[in-house]
C-alpha positions as CSV (number, residue, x, y, z in Angstrom):
1,M,68.8,-17.1,6.7
2,S,66.3,-14.6,5.3
3,K,62.7,-14.2,6.3
4,I,60.0,-15.3,3.9
5,H,57.9,-12.4,2.6
6,Y,54.3,-13.0,1.7
7,I,53.2,-10.8,-1.1
8,T,50.7,-10.5,-3.9
9,K,51.7,-10.8,-7.6
10,E,51.1,-7.1,-8.0
11,G,53.4,-6.3,-5.0
12,L,56.1,-8.6,-6.4
13,D,55.9,-6.9,-9.8
14,N,56.2,-3.5,-8.1
15,L,59.3,-4.6,-6.2
16,K,60.9,-5.9,-9.4
17,K,60.2,-2.6,-11.2
18,E,61.7,-0.6,-8.3
19,L,64.8,-2.9,-8.3
20,D,65.2,-2.5,-12.1
21,Y,65.0,1.3,-11.8
22,L,67.6,1.4,-9.0
23,I,70.0,-0.8,-10.9
24,K,69.6,0.7,-14.4
25,V,69.0,4.4,-13.6
26,E,70.0,5.3,-10.0
27,R,73.2,3.3,-10.0
28,K,74.4,5.0,-13.2
29,N,73.6,8.4,-11.7
30,I,75.6,7.8,-8.5
31,T,78.5,6.4,-10.6
32,Q,78.5,9.6,-12.6
33,Q,78.3,11.8,-9.5
34,I,81.4,10.0,-8.1
35,A,83.3,10.4,-11.3
36,D,82.4,14.1,-11.5
37,A,83.5,14.6,-7.9
38,R,86.7,12.6,-8.5
39,D,87.6,15.0,-11.4
40,K,87.6,17.9,-9.0
41,G,90.9,17.0,-7.4
42,D,92.0,15.9,-3.9
43,L,89.6,13.3,-2.6
44,S,90.7,13.7,1.0
45,E,89.0,17.1,1.3
46,N,86.2,16.6,-1.3
47,A,82.9,16.7,0.5
48,E,81.0,16.1,-2.8
49,Y,82.9,12.9,-3.3
50,D,82.2,11.8,0.3
51,A,78.5,12.5,-0.2
52,A,78.4,10.6,-3.5
53,K,80.1,7.6,-1.9
54,E,77.7,7.7,1.0
55,A,74.7,7.8,-1.4
56,Q,76.2,4.9,-3.3
57,G,76.4,2.8,-0.1
58,M,72.8,3.6,0.8
59,L,71.7,2.7,-2.7
60,E,73.6,-0.6,-2.7
61,A,72.0,-1.4,0.7
62,K,68.5,-0.7,-0.7
63,I,69.3,-2.8,-3.8
64,A,70.5,-5.7,-1.6
65,M,67.3,-5.5,0.6
66,L,65.0,-5.5,-2.5
67,Q,66.9,-8.5,-4.0
68,D,66.5,-10.3,-0.7
69,K,62.8,-9.6,-0.5
70,I,62.3,-10.7,-4.1
71,M,64.3,-13.9,-3.6
72,N,62.4,-14.8,-0.5
73,A,59.0,-13.7,-1.8
74,R,56.1,-16.2,-1.7
75,I,53.1,-15.1,-3.8
76,I,49.8,-15.4,-2.0
77,D,47.2,-17.4,-4.0
78,E,44.1,-15.3,-3.9
79,N,42.0,-18.4,-4.9
80,S,42.8,-20.1,-1.7
81,I,41.9,-17.2,0.6
82,N,39.2,-18.1,3.2
83,T,36.3,-15.8,3.8
84,D,34.9,-17.6,6.8
85,E,37.2,-15.6,9.1
86,I,39.5,-12.7,8.6
87,T,42.9,-13.5,7.2
88,L,45.6,-11.9,5.1
89,M,44.2,-10.4,1.8
90,N,40.6,-10.2,3.0
91,V,38.5,-7.1,2.4
92,V,36.7,-6.4,5.7
93,K,33.7,-4.2,6.1
94,L,33.5,-2.9,9.7
95,K,31.1,-0.8,11.8
96,N,32.7,1.4,14.4
97,L,30.3,0.9,17.4
98,S,31.3,4.2,19.1
99,N,30.3,6.4,16.2
100,G,28.3,4.2,13.8
101,S,30.6,4.8,10.9
102,V,31.2,2.0,8.4
103,I,34.7,1.4,6.9
104,S,36.4,-1.1,4.7
105,Y,40.0,-2.3,4.8
106,T,42.0,-4.8,2.9
107,I,44.5,-6.6,5.1
108,V,47.8,-6.9,3.2
109,P,51.4,-7.8,3.7
110,E,53.4,-5.0,5.4
111,S,55.2,-4.0,2.1
112,E,51.9,-3.3,0.3
113,A,50.1,-1.2,2.9
114,D,48.6,2.0,1.5
115,I,46.0,3.7,3.8
116,K,44.8,6.0,1.0
117,K,43.7,2.9,-0.9
118,G,42.2,1.3,2.3
119,K,45.1,-1.3,2.5
120,I,46.4,-1.8,6.0
121,S,49.4,-3.9,7.1
122,V,48.7,-7.2,8.8
123,K,51.1,-5.9,11.5
124,T,48.9,-2.9,12.5
125,P,47.0,-3.0,15.8
126,I,43.7,-2.9,13.9
127,A,44.6,-5.8,11.6
128,K,46.0,-7.9,14.5
129,G,42.8,-7.3,16.4
130,L,40.7,-8.4,13.4
131,L,42.5,-11.6,12.4
132,G,40.5,-14.7,13.1
133,K,37.2,-12.9,13.7
134,K,34.0,-13.9,11.9
135,I,31.0,-12.0,10.5
136,G,28.9,-10.7,13.4
137,E,31.7,-10.8,16.0
138,I,32.8,-7.7,17.9
139,A,36.5,-6.9,17.8
140,K,37.9,-4.9,20.7
141,I,41.0,-3.3,19.4
142,S,43.5,-1.4,21.5
143,V,44.9,1.7,19.8
144,P,46.9,4.6,21.2
145,S,43.7,6.6,21.9
146,G,42.0,3.7,23.8
147,I,39.9,0.7,22.9
148,I,37.7,0.8,19.7
149,E,35.0,-1.8,19.1
150,F,34.2,-2.9,15.6
151,E,31.4,-5.2,14.4
152,I,32.5,-7.3,11.5
153,L,29.8,-6.8,8.8
154,E,31.4,-8.5,5.8
155,I,34.5,-10.5,4.8
156,S,35.3,-10.9,1.1
157,I,38.3,-11.1,-1.3
């Protein structure tokens, strides 16, 4: 039985685009590489053929994984997201109490994490330490470099 994947509509659309590209473009490229290598003769000593077959196996595994994620995806309804306490899909404004800096993160499903856009996975130590906290609370979060204390300044969508 496959695991349910919580995802935004945007994230699901991105997975579908990636799957479509892999099936329509990459699969054809690999098939052509295999055919080209096969034309070069003896397959038992053909490293190019072996490499193309290995690439095909990896591509098919990735396609199967994406199909599974899409099939088991559950879209998160942003209208039902609570802002009383930190949950998945919240935008959280934090103050680092050790240096006074203020940062914002959006807590997203693991597959949509993008630190450059301020989106952190719900499975990161920071997100885990923030979940369930309310405005004004102090979150003590254990990270590899020690304990960081954040004050929750704002929770929004």
